N, C-alpha and C positions, 0 to 999 in steps of 0.2 A: 504494500500500500504506500501511497505517497504521503509526504508531510501534510499536504492539504487535507487528506482524508483522515489522518491521525489527529490533527488538531481539533479541539472542540470548536463548534461553529461560532460561538461567541468570540473566541480568540481570533479566528480567521477574519471575521468581520471587523474586529477592532483594528487589525493591521491594514485592512483595505478601506476602512470607513472614509478617510479623507478623499480618496478617489471616487468612492461611491457617491458621496455628497456632491462632489464636483460634477459627476455624470448626471445626477438627478437635476441639478440646477441647470445644466446645459440642455437638458431634455426640453426645456421650455423654449429654447432658441429655435428659429425657423430651420427646418431640415434642409439640407442641400441635396437636390436630386442627383442620382448617380451620374446622369449624363452631363451634369454641370460641375462635377467635382474638379477642383483645381489642386495644384501642388501645395498651396497654402492650406487648403482644407485637409489634405492628406496628412501633412506634417502636424497639423493641430490635433488630429485624432489620436496620435500616439499617446500623449499623457491621459487622454480620456478613456482609453481602453486598458490601462494598467491593471485594473481589476480582472480583466480577461486573461492577460498574458501572465499574471501571477501563477495561474494553474496551467494554462494552455501553452506556455513557453514563449520565449522571445519571438516577437512578430507572429505569434500564433503558429509556430512550427510544430507544436506538440512536444511532449516530453517522453523520456524513455521508460517511464514507469508503466505505461500502458492503459491508464484510465482517463487521460485527457487527450482527446483527438486533435488533430491538426485543423486549424481554421484557415490558414493562409491559402489563397488560391481556390477555395471551394466556391461553387456557384453562389452568387449573392442571394438569389431567390431561395435557395436551400437554407443558407444561414439565417435569413430572415424568418423563414417558416419555423426553424428550430427554436429561435428566440421566442417567437410567439407561442410555440407549443410549451416551452418552459413557463412562460408568463401565465398561460391559461390552464396549466395543470395537466396537459396531455403527457408531458414528460416531467418527472419528479426528481429533483436534486436540490436540497435546501439552499446551498450556496447560490446556485443560479437563480432560484426563485427570489431570494432576498435582494439580489443585485439588480434585477430587472422588473420587479413587480410594479413599479410606478413609471416605467419608461413608456413613451408613446410609440406608436407604429413608425412614425417618421424618424424618431431617434434610433429605433432598432434597425431601420433600413440604412441609416448612416453607418452604424456599426458593421452591419453585414457587408455593405459596399466597401468599407475600409479593408476588411480582412480579405474579401474576394479579390481586391486589387493588389495584394501582396504576392509577388512571384519570387519565392525563395526556394533554393534547391531542396530536393528530397534526399534523405539519408538512404544509403543502400539497405536492402532488406536483410533481416537476420537470417541465419541458416534455418532451413526447414526444421520444424519441431514435431514431426510426426513420421510414422512409417510410410514407405513408398505406396503401399496399397491404400492407406488413408488419404494421402495426398492425391492419388489418382481418383478416388471417389469424390473428393472435393472439386477437382478440376472438371470432372464430368458434370457435376451439378451446376457449377458456375457457367460452363461453356455450352452445355446441352440441355440442362434441366432434366425433367423426367416426364416424358409425354404420357406415360401410363397413368400418372397421377395429375395430369394437367398442371404440372409444376414448371413454370417458365424458367429459362436460363437467366442468370444474373445479367449476362451481356445484352440481353434483349432490351433492358431498360437503362442499364448503366453504361452501355456502349461497348463495342468490341474491344477497345483498348482499356476499358474499365476505369476511365478517368472522369466519368460523369458527363452530364449534358447541361449546357446553359439553358435556362437560368435556374433550374430547380432540382436537378438530380445529382447526387454527390458521387464522387469517385469511390472506388472500393480498395484501391491500392495505397500503400504508404501508411496503413493503419496497423497498430499492434494487434497481435492475435487475441490477447485478453480483451481488448476493447471490442473487436468484432464478435467474439464469443458472447460477451455480456450484452451487447445490443440485440443480437439475434435472440438470445435467451429472454431478454426483457420484452421483446415483441411477442414471443411465444407465450409468455405468461401474463401478458396484458399490462406489464409495468411501464412499457413505452407505447405510446399511441401517436397517431398523426391525424391530419384532417381526413374526414370521410370522402371517399371510400379508402380505408386503411389497407392498401394492398400488401404492404410488408407484413402486417399482422397475419393476414390470411396465408401468405407464403410461409412465414416462420412456423405457424402452427402445424404445417404439413411436414416439417423437418423433424427427424428424430434427434435426440441429443448427440448421437454419434455423427449424424450428418452435419449438424451445426459445427461441431468440432472439426470435421474434415474440411468444410468450406472455409472456416476461419484460418485453419492451418495453411491451406493452399494459398489463399489470398495474401496472407501476411508474408509469405515467402517470395512473392513476385516483385520484380523491380518495377518502378514507375517509368513508363516510356516517355522519352523526351522531357519536356518541362512539366508534364502532368496536367496540362491545361484541359478543362472540360471541352467536349466536342460541341459543335453548334447544331448538329442534327444526328439522328439515329439512322442506321442502315435500313430499318424497316419500322413498321408501326409497333407501338407498345402492345404486349399481349394482354394487359389488363389496365383498367383505368385506376389512377392513383390520385388521391386528394392532394391539392397543392401543386400539381403539375398541370400547367396550362399550355395549350397550343401544340401539343404533340399528338399525332394521329394514333388511334387505338384500334386494334383489330376488332371487327364486328363479332359480337358474341356468337352469332349464328354460323360463323365460318370456322370457329375454333374446333 
């Protein structure tokens, strides 16, 4: 576990409270649209997101402990959706809830746009942490799914390179195995939710614990291609409709 997880919540917030107060005060300021962001706005955001980088690492690069994911370079729409999910209780983590419970949508969009615009290198993946047959099972589920169970492949929504899709679908690479395991498990048990229709919850519930582990192990061992930037379009239509994802074609249910 990380230091942030070991510290009592009151102590963590006492360390971050000056930044939190500043963020809440600035929330009343007019938000700057993503399309109008300037270098001055970007530089000004650094001090305003110190409460985020305290756990998510410098520039939102993520940490090695495995429980705080990377923020840098993820699609802005996805980051915004997750902030809203924390604020509205679809995702539950006390520190996140306290930090953003009073922030407006406009301010959350500024935070999301800031981190989405940070293009910092990915670290090489760690060595695979599972047996070859487990990794192969994970690869098959990620790349092919399971047609017999109408279980879509991860690449059908997250892209063939698995770097995500602008503006609302995250990449799956460059994430620690423990984090991937915990999030799939949280969807499976209902501890993590998203806007309806919650497609990931439906998918995760079909996976066995062994399959969750296999998928997480294979993904965590893959290098991030190129700069890891999200794609602008998918190779085909999404197999299912997902809440919070707009403007992406979805396969007609009658043709599945």
